[in-house]
C-alpha positions in Angstrom: -15.9 -10.3 -20.1 -14.5 -8.1 -17.3 -13.4 -4.7 -18.3 -9.6 -4.1 -17.8 -8.3 -2.2 -14.8 -7.5 1.4 -15.4 -4.8 3.3 -13.5 -4.5 7.0 -12.7 -3.1 9.4 -10.1 -5.4 10.5 -7.4 -6.5 14.1 -7.1 -7.9 15.9 -4.1 -11.4 15.0 -5.4 -10.6 11.3 -4.7 -9.8 11.8 -1.0 -13.2 10.9 0.5 -13.4 7.6 -1.6 -9.7 6.8 -0.8 -10.3 7.3 2.9 -13.2 4.8 2.9 -11.2 2.3 0.8 -8.0 2.4 2.9 -9.9 2.2 6.2 -12.0 -0.7 5.1 -8.9 -2.6 3.8 -6.8 -2.1 7.0 -9.1 -1.7 10.0 -12.2 -3.1 11.7 -14.6 -5.8 10.7 -14.8 -4.8 7.1 -11.1 -5.6 6.6 -11.8 -9.2 7.8 -13.6 -9.9 4.5 -10.3 -9.9 2.8 -7.3 -12.2 3.2 -5.1 -9.5 4.7 -6.0 -7.2 7.6 -4.4 -5.3 10.5 -7.6 -5.5 12.6 -6.0 -8.0 15.1 -2.9 -5.7 15.4 -4.3 -2.2 15.4 -7.4 -0.3 16.2 -8.2 3.3 15.2 -7.5 4.9 11.8 -5.0 3.9 9.1 -4.9 7.4 7.6 -6.8 10.6 7.5 -8.0 13.2 5.1 -5.1 15.6 5.7 -2.6 12.8 5.4 -4.1 11.8 2.0 -4.1 15.4 0.8 -0.5 15.8 1.9 0.5 12.6 0.1 -1.2 13.7 -3.1 0.4 17.1 -3.1 3.9 16.0 -2.1 6.5 16.4 -4.9 7.6 13.0 -6.2 4.6 11.2 -4.7 1.5 9.8 -6.2 -1.4 7.7 -5.0 -2.1 5.3 -7.8 -5.8 4.5 -8.2 -7.0 1.3 -9.8 -10.5 1.5 -11.3 -12.8 -0.6 -13.4 -15.7 1.1 -15.1 -15.0 4.2 -13.0 -15.3 2.2 -9.7 -12.4 2.5 -7.2 -11.1 -1.0 -6.5 -7.6 -0.3 -5.0 -4.8 2.1 -4.5 -1.1 2.4 -3.5 1.2 5.2 -2.7 4.4 5.4 -4.7 7.0 8.0 -3.6 10.5 8.7 -4.9 13.2 8.4 -2.2 16.7 8.8 -3.6 17.2 6.1 -6.3 14.3 4.0 -4.9 10.6 4.2 -4.8 8.8 3.7 -1.6 5.6 1.6 -2.0 2.9 1.9 0.7 -0.7 2.5 1.6 -1.6 -0.5 -0.5 -5.3 -1.3 -0.4 -7.7 -3.4 -2.3 -11.4 -3.5 -1.5 -11.7 -6.4 1.0 -14.3 -8.4 -0.9 -12.2 -8.3 -4.1 -8.8 -9.4 -2.5 -7.3 -12.5 -4.0 -8.6 -11.7 -7.5 -5.4 -10.3 -9.0 -6.2 -6.6 -8.5 -3.4 -6.2 -5.9 -0.8 -7.9 -8.1 -1.8 -5.6 -11.0 -1.4 -2.5 -8.8 2.0 -3.7 -7.6 3.2 -4.4 -11.2 1.9 -0.9 -12.3 3.8 0.8 -9.4 7.0 -1.1 -10.3 6.6 0.0 -13.9 6.1 3.6 -12.9 9.2 3.4 -10.7 11.2 2.1 -13.7 9.8 4.9 -15.8 11.1 7.3 -13.2 14.5 5.8 -13.7 14.6 4.3 -10.2 16.5 1.1 -9.4 14.5 -0.4 -6.6 11.1 -0.5 -4.9 11.2 -0.6 -1.1 8.4 -1.0 1.5 7.9 -1.6 5.2 5.5 -4.3 6.6 4.5 -4.8 10.2 6.3 -8.1 11.0 3.3 -10.3 12.0 1.6 -9.8 8.6 3.0 -13.1 7.3 0.4 -13.6 4.6 1.2 -10.1 3.1 4.9 -10.7 3.4 4.5 -14.0 1.5 2.6 -12.2 -1.2 5.5 -9.8 -1.6 8.1 -12.6 -1.5 6.3 -14.4 -4.3 6.6 -11.3 -6.4 10.4 -11.0 -6.0 10.7 -8.9 -2.9 13.3 -9.8 -0.3 13.9 -8.9 3.3 16.7 -6.3 3.6 17.5 -7.1 7.2 16.5 -3.5 8.1 13.8 -2.7 10.6 12.0 0.5 11.6 10.2 1.2 14.8 6.4 1.3 15.0 5.2 4.9 15.8 3.7 4.1 19.2 1.9 7.1 20.6 1.0 8.6 17.2 -2.7 7.7 16.7 -2.5 8.9 13.1 -1.1 5.4 12.4 -3.6 3.5 14.6 -3.8 2.3 18.2 -1.6 -0.8 18.7 -3.3 -3.8 20.3 0.1 -5.2 21.3 3.5 -3.9 22.3 5.9 -5.8 20.0 5.2 -4.2 16.7 7.9 -3.0 14.3 8.4 -2.8 10.6 10.5 -5.0 8.4 11.9 -3.5 5.2 11.5 -5.4 1.9 12.9 -4.4 -1.5 13.0 -5.5 -5.1 15.7 -4.5 -7.5 14.3 -3.3 -10.8 17.5 -3.2 -12.8 17.5 -5.7 -15.7 13.7 -6.4 -15.4 11.3 -5.7 -18.2 
């Protein structure tokens, strides 16, 4: 029998492991082992050590870690923004994607947002990531009609391989859900 997932907030001691996980889930050939990747859209880094440390230290922000038997399997950033929580930096080890870890992380983040008294979870997704968008739609998220520009020229977010990238905003209302 498989041990249950355990969730905790990241600390600065987790940064090196988180950096490896996030980069492997989003960029390069390692990310192609999973069902969702940005490797065809972006080169370069997804995040960096300073960015992770800033996110961990930021008031109202956590990086949620999912572990099994002490092994890092996935993570996500959850951050309070008004009456909503922003969900981002969602990563599951590529070889384990499709096994329910990501869905469990998302549910845990939604529950934490409810516990914070927030009414909604919001996220941005690069528009060509149709498989990932379908994952969110199956879990009750909906397009808001809002978009946000891709940060071209800021290599902290990667090096775009195409010039038509932007983010679509998705949200899920938490009111009335248990």
